[in-house]
N, C-alpha and C positions, 0 to 999 in steps of 0.2 A: 979478699975472698968475695966473689960476686954473689954467691948464694949462701946465706948463713945457715940454712936448714941442712946443709951437707954435714954439719957437725953431729946432727942427731942420727945420722946413718939412714940406710934404706932397708925397708922390710924385705925386699926381694934379695935373695942371696945371690942369684945369678944375674950379673949385669948385662948379659947378652939378650935377656928376655925383653921384648918390646911391649910397652903398655898398650892395651887395646884402645882404639880410637872411639870417640863417642858415636852413638848410632845416628845415622842420617835421618832427618825428618822426611817422611814420605807424605806428600800432599795428594789427596785423592782427587781425581779428575771429576769436576762437578758436571751433572747432567741437567741442571736447572735451565728452564727456558726463559728465565727473567733476564732482561737486558741490563747490563751494567754501564755506568757512565764513564768508566775507564776505557779509553781507546786501546785497541790491540797494539802490541809493540811494533808490528809491521806497518802501522798506519802512517801515511805521509800527510802532515798537516797542510803542506803547500797545495796538495791536490784535493783538499776537502771542498765541499760545496758551500760557498759563502752565502748563497741565497736560500739556504735551508730555513724553513719557517721555525720560529722559536715556539716552544711549548707554551700553552696558555691554560688557565683554569686550574683544575686539580693537579694536572700533570706538572705544570710549572711550580706549584707549591711543593709537590713531592721532590722535585729535582733541585729546588732552591737550597743551597748549602748554608746560606746566611739566615735562613728562616728557622722556625722551631721555637719551642718554649724556652730552651736554655739561652739561645741568642737574644730572644726578646726581653729577657729579664734585665740585661745590661743596657738596653736602649731606653731613652726617655720618650715620654708621650709627645705626640706632635702638638704644636701650639695651636694650629687651626686645622680642622678636619675637612673643610670645604674651601674651594678656590674662589667661590663667588664673593663679590664685594658686598659688604654689609651696607644696606641702605635703610634709611629711616622710614617710619610709617608715612610721614607726610610726603616724602619723595615718591613712594610707591603709589600713593593715592592720587598724586598730580598726574601721573602717566597711566592711570588705570584705564581710561576711556580712549586712549590714543590707539590708532591702528598700528599693529605690530606685524602686519603682513608684508610691508615694504612696497606695496603697490600704490602708485599715485596716478590720478587722472591726468591725461595729457590735455594740452590746449585745444586740440581738435575735438576731443570728446566733450570738453566743457562747452565749446561753441555749438556743437550739434545738439546738446541737451538743453542749454539755457539760451541759445541764440547768439548770433554774431553782432557785435556793436557796430561794425562797419556797414552791415546790411539792414540796419534798423529803419532807415528812412524808406527804403524800397519796400520793406515788409509792411510798413504802415500804409503806404500808398496802395499796395495790392489788397490789403484788408479793407480799405475804404471803398475800393472799386467793387469788391465782392458784396459788401453791405448794400451799396446802391443797386446792384443787379438784383439782389433778393427783394429789396423794397419795390422795385418796378414789377417783378414777377407777382408779388402779392397784390399789387393794385390791378394788374390785368385779370387775375382770377376773380377779384371782387367785382369788376365791371361786367364780366360775362359769366353770370351764374349758370351752373349746369343743372338742368332739370332732370330729376330722377323718375319722372312719371312716364308711363308707357301704356298705350291702349291695349285692349285685349286682342284686337285683330293683329296688331304688330307682334305681340307675344306669340300668337299661334303661328304666324308666318315665319317667325324666327325659328321656332321649334321644328316646323316642317322642312325648312331649308337646311337644317343641320344634318351632318353625315350620320349621326347615330340613330336618327328617327326615320331614315329612308327605308322603304320596304325592300326586302331582298328580291332581286330579279333572278328568274330561272335561267340557267345557262343552256344554250343550245348545243345539242350534241349531233354531229353529223352521222347519218346512218351508214353503216358499213355493209357493203355488198360482198357476198361470197366469203364471209368471215368464218373461221374455224375456231372451235373451242379447244383450247390447249389444256390437257389434264396431265398433271405430273404423275408419272408412273415410277414405282419403286424398282430399281434395278437389282437383280439377284446376281451377285458375283460368284457364289458357289452354291450349286443346287444340293439339297440334302440327299443323302443316300437312303436313309430310312425315315419313314414318317411315323411319328410317335402317336399311338392311339390313346386317346384320353378316355379313361373309364369313368362313366357317370355313376354316381352313387344313387342307390334306390332310396327314395324318401320313405320314411316310416309312416304307415297309415293305421289308424285305429279301426278295429272291427267290432261292431256292436252285435250282440246276440239278443234276439227277441223271443220271449217265451211267456206263456200265460200260466198263472198260478191260481189254483182253486183249492179251498179247504172244505172238507165235508166231515160231519160227525153225526151218526145216526142215533147213538145212545143218548139217553137223557143225562142231564148234568148230575154228577155225583153229589151226594149229600155231604155237607161239611162234617168233618170228623171232630169228635169231642175228645179232649185230652183230660185224663184224670191224673192229678198230681200224686195221688196215693197208690198209683198202679204198681203192683208187684210187692207191696209191703203191707203187713197187717196193721190195723188201727189199734189204739190202746183198748185193751179189754174186749176185743171182738174179732171176728173172722174177716178176712179180706173179701171185698165185694168182687163179684165177677164182672168183667168188662162187657158193655153192651155190644161192642163191635166184634165180639169173638165169633159170632155165627155168620157174619157177612163174608161173601166171597169176593175175591179180587177179579176185576174185569179181565177177560181173555185178550191176548194181544192179537190184533187183526190188522192186516195191511191196509184195510179201508180207512182206518182211523188216521193214517198219515197222509200228508199232501202228496199228490202225484205231479210229476214234471211232464206235462204233455207237450 
């Protein structure tokens, strides 16, 4: 018997009923814009661009499958972190003042700067000849001394003969006969149709009024009035006094008492 579980029997009474198949897994189509490193199934590796630049920097670190914390745990630390050769302090100090630019002076440059050994004899002869010529020139100047003295008459004659001290001479102008004076006239291209009249403003002028003033008063000067502080009120234990000015009459109003404008 190939299947030992057939002895237990089947729960399904009807043998014609087919068991349902497991559900098919449905994968949702992604809409993400992120690029995946897996090439599409229709890509042809033989037609791929071989000169495509490789990623660098952070992009290379993200796409590196061998990197990461999990992979680095299984790796050993490098024995040397730098590729430079280890040199001693004495070796570095010996080459500290040497030129590291790689430029070297050529033989021509050395000859032009310090002199050529092959032309040393001719250069010495030329130097001796120049020295002898200078000595002879010095002797000639010593034998014929130059006098810096000058007489007053020579100085005046020299100043008068100079171009800067010459008196300016008047230029002669030929007289012109039947000459006409040319006066430039303004040309009017378009004559105005209307002439604008400018209104002149009247200047303000001050007017002065002359009049004589005379004051006249025929009546005598009025006597000064006396004021009584107890006027209108009785004193203690007595009758009020009558005022002295009660019988005086007021002056009449007359036009003669006022100034006249003549």
